[in-house]
Backbone as a ProteinNet text record, in pm:
[ID]
protein_1_A
[PRIMARY]
MAILGKAYTKTTWNYAERPVASSKLNTWDDRIEAALELIHFLLSLAWGGGDGVVRHATSDDLKVTATSPPGLTVQVKPGYAFISQFPYKLGAATATTAVTPPTTNPRIDLVQARLDAWDVAVKTGTEAASPTAPDPDSNCVALGQLYLRPGMTSIKDTDDATNGYIVDARNFL
[TERTIARY]
22645.4	22574.9	22597.4	22643.5	22703.2	22612.1	22565.7	22537.9	22625.7	22573.8	22667.8	22664.6	22833.4	22851.8	22902	22899.9	22977.1	22933.8	22851.6	22785.7	22871.3	22938.3	23007.1	23134.5	23258	23365.1	23426.1	23503.5	23556.5	23674.6	23686.1	23808.1	23926.9	24042.4	24193.1	24281.5	24206.9	24290.6	24297.7	24394.4	24379	24320.2	24228.9	24186.3	24270.9	24399.6	24500.1	24604.3	24561.2	24678.7	24645.1	24766.9	24728.1	24876.1	24856.4	24767.7	24704.9	24605.5	24555	24547.1	24619.3	24681.3	24550.6	24529.3	24400.4	24383.8	24476.8	24451	24366.1	24371.7	24339.2	24165.1	24156.9	24029.4	23913.2	23978.8	23902.6	23873.6	23930.2	23889.8	23763.1	23646.2	23495.2	23410.1	23434.4	23375.8	23256.5	23271.7	23142.6	23076.8	23107.7	23040.1	22922.9	22974.1	22888.7	22759.3	22791	22717.2	22593.7	22675.1	22587.5	22479.8	22524	22420.7	22329.6	22364.8	22275.2	22164.3	22221.6	22110.4	22013.3	22087	21985.6	21892.4	21936.1	21829	21741.3	21768.7	21656.9	21557.9	21623.6	21520.3	21424.4	21474	21397.6	21280.7	21351.5	21250.6	21123.8	21159.9	21072.4	20980.9	21010.5	20925.2	20838.1	20893.5	20801.1	20674.1	20697	20583.7	20514.1	20525.7	20462.3	20537.3	20633	20750.5	20725	20647.4	20605.3	20673.2	20639.2	20661.2	20531.2	20585.9	20484.8	20501.7	20462.5	20449.6	20421.9	20515.1	20468.1	20390.8	20281.5	20174.2	20169.1	20122.2	20128.7	20281.5	20392.6	20525.7	20548.9	20480.7	20455.9	20355.1	20277	20180.9	20165.8	20060.8	20028.5	20179.9	20181.1	20306.2	20330.9	20402	20457.5	20321	20239.6	20133.8	20125.3	20109	20122.4	20000.5	20038.2	19937.2	19958.2	19871.9	19885.1	20001.3	20044.2	20137.1	20043.4	20081.8	20002.8	20075.5	20013.8	19901.4	19938.6	19797.1	19841.4	19891.2	19983.5	20079.4	20102.9	20189.8	20220	20314.3	20337.9	20423.2	20372.1	20367	20315.4	20399	20358.6	20457.8	20411.6	20557.2	20544.3	20569.9	20488.1	20514.4	20625.5	20691.6	20762.4	20723.8	20775.6	20759.5	20855.2	20809	20897.8	20856.8	20890.2	20864.5	20945.3	20915.5	21011.8	21005.5	21094.4	21107.7	21202.3	21143.8	21273.7	21325.4	21259	21286.6	21389	21423.3	21505.5	21432.1	21468.8	21370.3	21437	21313.7	21340.4	21280.1	21340.5	21302.1	21303.4	21189.8	21209.1	21169.5	21292.9	21303.1	21235.2	21192.8	21141.4	21043.1	20941.2	20863.9	20958.6	20904.6	21015.2	20884.8	20923.2	20836.7	20900.9	20797.9	20863.7	20898.3	20959	20957.6	20820.3	20831.7	20726.7	20677.8	20531.3	20483.9	20423.8	20452.6	20411.2	20289.1	20174.5	20026.6	20029.1	19957	19909.2	19875.5	19887	19847	19697.9	19701.6	19573	19440.4	19535.5	19445.1	19516.1	19378.4	19429.3	19566.6	19622	19745.1	19759.3	19783.7	19823.6	19963.2	20026	20158.7	20168.5	20289.4	20313.6	20389.4	20378.6	20476.1	20526.6	20665.9	20687.6	20826.8	20829.3	20982.6	21086	21173.4	21306.6	21422.9	21417.7	21521.6	21673.8	21713.1	21817.9	21884	21785.7	21831.2	21776.3	21715.7	21625	21574	21487.5	21406.9	21297.9	21207.2	21085	21085	21030	21017.7	20874.5	20869.1	20738.9	20749.3	20723.9	20705.4	20623.1	20605.2	20560.3	20449.9	20346.5	20246.7	20227.4	20131.4	20097.5	20004.5	19950.5	19831.4	19733.7	19604.8	19517.3	19362.1	19260.5	19126.9	19115.1	19140.8	19129.3	19257.9	19332.1	19479.1	19480.3	19585.7	19608.5	19750.1	19773	19881.2	20008.6	20140.2	20251.1	20293.6	20342.1	20369.8	20502.7	20548.2	20641.9	20778.1	20884	21012.6	21044.7	21172.3	21194.4	21289.5	21273.4	21335.7	21237.2	21134.8	21044.7	20926.8	20854.2	20702.7	20614.4	20491.3	20366.4	20328.2	20343.6	20263.6	20151.5	20124.7	20022.1	20010	19905.7	19899.8	19815.7	19884.5	19817.3	19785	19626.9	19531.6	19570.9	19576.5	19634.2	19528.9	19499.8	19419.3	19469.4	19448.7	19488.4	19461.7	19524.9	19506.5	19490.5	19512	19528.7	19631.1	19580.3	19680.4	19756.8	19702.4	19724.3	19719.6	19758.8	19716.8	19644.5	19541.4	19494.7	19454.2	19418.1	19381.5	19258.5	19172.9	19048	19025.3	18889	18883.3	18783.9	18821	18728.3	18669.5	18694.7	18659.8	18731.7	18838	18944.1	19048.2	19109.1	19274.4	19306.7	19426	19452.4	19428.3	19412.7	19430.6	19505.8	19499.3	19576	19513	19563.6	19460.2	19566.4	19557.1	19643.3	19656.4	19774.9	19842.5	19920.4	19911.6	20028.7	19968.4	20029.7	20007.8	20040.2	19993.5	20032.5	20059.2	20142.2	20219.3	20132.9
1598.8	1731.5	1845.1	1930.1	2090.5	2188	2311.6	2424.4	2497.3	2531.8	2631	2773.8	2837.1	2962	2951	3034.9	3006.5	2931.6	2853.2	2770.6	2644	2578.4	2468.1	2458.5	2392.2	2399.3	2265.4	2205.3	2076	2149.7	2044	2076	2092.5	2132.6	2149.6	2042.6	1972.7	1880.3	1755	1651.2	1537.5	1438.8	1329.6	1256	1233	1191	1147.6	1271.8	1381.2	1478	1540.3	1532.5	1571.8	1679.6	1756.1	1817.7	1902.5	1970.1	2049.7	2180.6	2243.8	2393.9	2459.8	2584.1	2656	2723.7	2736.4	2819.4	2738.6	2646	2532.4	2500.1	2468.9	2482.2	2622.1	2730.1	2849.3	2871.5	2839.7	2868.9	2869.5	2799.4	2803.7	2840.2	2920.1	2982.4	3020.7	3164.4	3224.7	3133.3	3023.3	2950.6	2844.2	2839	2763.9	2869.9	3003.4	3083.2	3122	3093.1	3121.9	3013.5	2872	2793	2756.5	2811	2828.3	2939.9	3047.5	3152.5	3074.6	2990.2	2931.5	2853.7	2738.8	2671.1	2764.9	2849.6	2937.4	3002.2	3040.5	3077.9	2981.4	2852.3	2757.8	2701.9	2699.5	2669.7	2770.6	2904.1	3041.5	3001.4	2960.3	2916.5	2827.2	2712.1	2589.5	2639.6	2747.4	2805.5	2907.4	2909.5	3028.5	3162.5	3173.9	3295.3	3390.7	3422	3555.5	3542.6	3649.2	3698.5	3620	3536.2	3506.2	3360	3347.3	3232	3107.3	2994.3	2863.5	2811.1	2763.1	2717.1	2586.5	2517.7	2412	2339.8	2432	2394.4	2379	2451.2	2435.2	2439	2431.1	2464.2	2624.5	2699.5	2820.9	2900.2	2869.9	2916	3079.5	3119.4	3262.3	3334.2	3302.6	3360.3	3476.5	3566.2	3662.6	3659	3613.8	3586.5	3682.1	3691	3779.5	3710.5	3772.7	3691.6	3655.4	3586.5	3482.3	3521	3627.1	3699.6	3839.8	3866	3967.7	4086	4151.3	4278.8	4356.5	4440	4527.3	4457.6	4339.3	4292	4146.2	4105.8	3998.8	3892.3	3740.5	3675.3	3618.7	3570.5	3537.1	3374.2	3293.6	3155.8	3114.8	2993.4	2947.6	2933.3	2951.8	2903.6	2953.1	2908.3	2956.6	3041.4	3140.3	3189	3236.7	3296.9	3310.5	3492.1	3520.2	3697.5	3744.5	3830.1	3827.4	3718.9	3603.9	3483.2	3425.9	3439.5	3361.6	3313.1	3189	3135.5	3199.4	3207.9	3256.7	3156.5	3154.5	3069.9	3136.9	3130.1	3173.9	3047.2	2977.7	2862.8	2843.4	2935.8	2914.7	3046.1	3027.4	3157.2	3266.3	3383.1	3498.4	3607.7	3682.3	3762.2	3923.1	4005.3	4131.2	4263.1	4333.2	4463.6	4527.2	4565.5	4620.2	4735.2	4761.8	4851.8	4997.5	5107.1	5207.4	5244.8	5262.8	5286.9	5424.5	5469.1	5599.8	5674.4	5803.5	5917.7	5959.4	6012.8	6084.9	6022.5	5928.8	5909.8	5744.1	5677.7	5508.2	5506.7	5383.7	5384.7	5228.9	5198.3	5055.1	5036.2	4950.8	4911.6	4778	4763.4	4625.1	4542.9	4404.1	4296.4	4258.4	4238.7	4195	4128.7	4012.9	3932.8	3984.7	4014.7	4077.4	3988.2	3956.1	3859	3916.2	4031.2	4068.3	4036	4046.1	4000.7	3890.1	3789	3690.3	3710.1	3793.1	3816.1	3869.5	3914.3	3980.5	4139.6	4208.2	4356.7	4425.6	4522.2	4592.1	4724.3	4774	4884.7	4986.7	5105.4	5216.4	5257.2	5294.4	5334.9	5490.8	5556.9	5703.1	5696.8	5792.7	5797.5	5883.9	5850.3	5928.9	5904.1	5951.2	5919.8	5800.2	5765.7	5675.9	5610.9	5539.5	5487.7	5406.7	5412.7	5289.2	5242.9	5071.4	5019.6	5061.9	5091.2	5110.3	5023.2	5004.9	4907.4	4828.8	4705.2	4639.2	4708.4	4730.5	4757.9	4684.7	4704.6	4611.1	4477.1	4396.6	4253.9	4203.4	4232.5	4199.8	4155.4	4089.5	4034	4071.3	4128.7	4116.4	4028	3994.7	3935.1	3924.5	4058.1	4084.1	4253.4	4301.2	4438.7	4444	4549	4564.1	4691.1	4685.4	4813.7	4841.1	4957.5	5022.1	5155.8	5155.5	5266	5342.3	5452.4	5526.2	5507.7	5500	5433.4	5281.4	5217.6	5096.9	5014.2	4907.6	4836.6	4709.3	4639.7	4534.1	4491.7	4379.5	4370.7	4211.1	4188.8	4066.9	4015.4	3900.9	3841	3883.6	3941.9	3969.9	4099.7	4160.1	4325.6	4319.9	4395.7	4396.7	4524.4	4637.6	4764.2	4826.8	4811.1	4898.1	4870.1	4764.3	4758	4710.7	4691.5	4696.8	4508	4513.5	4391.3	4364.9	4215.4	4151.1	4130.7	4195.7	4153.4	4087.1	3935.4	3879.4	3947.9	3945.6	4007.7	3915.5	3774.1	3695.6	3676.7	3654.8	3601.1	3504	3396.2	3242	3228.9	3136.6	3093.7	2958.7
-17143.7	-17231.6	-17158.9	-17236.1	-17186.5	-17243.9	-17136.1	-17197.3	-17260.3	-17352.4	-17430	-17370.7	-17398.6	-17299.7	-17191.1	-17110.5	-16957.8	-16878	-16879.1	-16764.3	-16764	-16833.4	-16818.9	-16900.7	-16866.6	-16920.1	-16810.4	-16930.8	-16865.9	-16779.4	-16656.8	-16529.2	-16628.5	-16588.8	-16603.3	-16523.9	-16420	-16359.8	-16370.6	-16351.4	-16364.9	-16267.1	-16281.1	-16156	-16044.8	-16069.1	-15979.4	-15956	-15977	-15928.6	-15805.7	-15716.1	-15587.1	-15568.2	-15482.3	-15444.6	-15589.3	-15592.8	-15705.5	-15704.1	-15778	-15780.6	-15743.6	-15674.1	-15693.3	-15783.1	-15858.9	-15972.8	-16105.1	-16095.3	-16157.8	-16107.7	-15972.2	-15928.5	-15932.3	-15926.3	-15947.2	-16079.6	-16169	-16320.8	-16349.1	-16303	-16312.2	-16217	-16128.1	-16019.8	-16089.2	-16188.2	-16251.8	-16318	-16388.1	-16466.3	-16373.9	-16245.1	-16157.8	-16113	-16102.7	-16067.6	-16190.2	-16309.8	-16439	-16453.3	-16389.7	-16394.5	-16298.2	-16188.6	-16084.7	-16108.8	-16174.9	-16222.2	-16332	-16405.9	-16509.7	-16451.8	-16342.1	-16286.5	-16219.1	-16148.6	-16068.8	-16182.5	-16299.3	-16403.5	-16442	-16475.5	-16505	-16428.1	-16288	-16164.7	-16191.6	-16194	-16182.9	-16296.7	-16368.4	-16548	-16512.7	-16440.6	-16418.8	-16297.5	-16241.6	-16115.3	-16175.2	-16332.2	-16413.4	-16395.3	-16382.9	-16404.8	-16361.5	-16263	-16195.3	-16044.1	-15971.4	-15837.1	-15724.4	-15666.9	-15538.8	-15460.6	-15363.8	-15286.7	-15362.5	-15316	-15347.6	-15303.4	-15344.1	-15255.6	-15232.2	-15090.4	-15045.1	-15053.6	-15009	-14978.3	-14846	-14750.6	-14607.1	-14560.9	-14466.8	-14407	-14383.8	-14452.6	-14414	-14470	-14620.8	-14659.5	-14655.9	-14569.9	-14572.3	-14502.8	-14446.7	-14401.6	-14292.9	-14297	-14185.5	-14064	-13944.3	-13831.2	-13725.8	-13652.8	-13494.3	-13401.7	-13352.9	-13226	-13095.4	-13018.5	-12900.7	-12786.8	-12704.1	-12727.6	-12792.2	-12856.7	-12984.1	-12908.2	-13015.4	-12936.2	-13085.4	-13072.1	-13186.4	-13298.5	-13300.5	-13379.2	-13461.4	-13558.2	-13619.1	-13655.9	-13695.1	-13711.9	-13846.8	-13934.4	-14062	-14043.1	-14104.6	-14130.9	-14224.9	-14205.6	-14286.4	-14427.8	-14514.2	-14672	-14783.6	-14927.2	-15020.9	-15113.2	-15198.7	-15282.2	-15385.1	-15533.3	-15608.6	-15618	-15603.5	-15623.9	-15716.1	-15820.3	-15946.2	-16024.4	-16020.5	-16084.8	-15987.2	-15860.9	-15775.7	-15670.1	-15631.7	-15482.3	-15358.1	-15303.4	-15157.8	-15048.3	-14945.5	-14838.7	-14712.9	-14628.1	-14462.9	-14418.1	-14369.6	-14287	-14161.6	-14097.3	-13951.9	-13933.7	-13838.2	-13810.7	-13777.6	-13808.9	-13790.3	-13763.7	-13622.1	-13589.9	-13656.3	-13684.4	-13741.6	-13591.2	-13659.1	-13556.4	-13491.7	-13408.2	-13325.2	-13422.7	-13449.6	-13533.3	-13431.1	-13483.7	-13410.2	-13450.5	-13363.8	-13424.2	-13465.4	-13543.8	-13622.3	-13522.4	-13515.6	-13448.9	-13442	-13596.8	-13622.6	-13698.6	-13808	-13917.6	-13938.7	-13965.5	-13995.5	-14083.8	-14105.3	-14200.7	-14220.1	-14356.7	-14357.5	-14420.5	-14333.5	-14370.4	-14430.5	-14483.4	-14577.1	-14527.3	-14511.3	-14486.5	-14614.2	-14622	-14750.5	-14724.1	-14785	-14817.7	-14896.3	-14832.3	-14897.8	-14954	-15070.5	-15135	-15113.9	-15081.8	-15069	-14946.5	-14824.3	-14715.6	-14661.9	-14739.3	-14698.1	-14551.2	-14561.7	-14422.5	-14432.6	-14354	-14377.3	-14316.9	-14365.2	-14312.7	-14342.1	-14240.9	-14242.1	-14320.1	-14402.3	-14485.9	-14421.1	-14364.8	-14356.2	-14431.9	-14408.1	-14515.5	-14480.4	-14510.8	-14466.7	-14420.9	-14297.5	-14248.5	-14329.3	-14356.4	-14424.2	-14380.9	-14411.7	-14402	-14446.5	-14574.5	-14660.3	-14682.4	-14625	-14628.8	-14763.4	-14817.3	-14940.5	-14887.7	-14928.2	-14885.5	-14984.6	-14902.6	-15004.2	-15112.1	-15188.9	-15316.3	-15242.9	-15273	-15215.2	-15263.9	-15228.6	-15272.8	-15403.1	-15436.9	-15559.4	-15474.5	-15553.7	-15523.3	-15394.2	-15354.9	-15241.1	-15315.3	-15232.6	-15258.9	-15117.3	-15137.9	-15064.6	-14977.8	-14819.5	-14804.4	-14688.4	-14667.6	-14584.1	-14565.2	-14544.3	-14518.1	-14368.9	-14291.3	-14162.9	-14163.4	-14107.4	-14108.9	-13967.8	-13920.1	-13823.1	-13759.2	-13679.8	-13611.8	-13501.3	-13500.3	-13367.8	-13270.2	-13179.5	-13033.9	-13000.9	-13126.1	-13095.8	-13019	-12931.6	-12841.4	-12920.6	-13032.2	-13050.9	-13205.8	-13273.4	-13398.3	-13395	-13486.8	-13480.5	-13611.1	-13600.2	-13735.6	-13810.6	-13714.1	-13800.3	-13734.4	-13783.6	-13740	-13658.2	-13502.8	-13385	-13372.7	-13470.4	-13501.1	-13386.2	-13331.9	-13198.9	-13222.1	-13271.2	-13275.6	-13453.8	-13479.1	-13611.2	-13648.8	-13780.1	-13829.6	-13949.3	-13973.2	-14103.4	-14214.7	-14330.6	-14467.5	-14542	-14589.3	-14671.9	-14790.5	-14820.7	-14942.7	-15018.8	-15019.7	-15092.2	-15215.4	-15340.2	-15433.7	-15488.7	-15522.9	-15511	-15679.9	-15654.2	-15810.9	-15844.6
[MASK]
+++++++++++++++++++++++++++++++++++++++++++++++++++++++++++++++++++++++++++++++++++++++++++++++++++++++++++++++++++++++++++++++++++++++++++++++++++++++++++++++++++++++++++++

């Protein structure tokens, strides 16, 4: 059974033909891409059709945690997600770049998974007396918020009233 449109056409080379000319092999490259996009779309629909983390694919799916010992970086656990209807995979625990503490007022930074680069990044928020977290960039999904205080020396998993701490921002499918 073939999918109508550009997703599939019969190959133009014979079984015993050797060598096969590259012009015959390259005639369906764009069709493979279209078929993969369709598969990604259908898988996304199977998990609800939105953006978010696939629950129970791995242990602590894409969870943001403090490093050991706590410092100014955080670690994101491996896991899977769908971002803009495309699958995303973080294969190994990844540490973020060091966060610069705010100088005057608290700030909330956002840890996000980026589909375009297949990595994680920290999006810096704005210092304010009552800070709000920034929105994720396009083709990104929020994983955690970092509540940062002036004069802090580390980021921890829980609030100790002195240092920064992590708030889970994952949306599960």
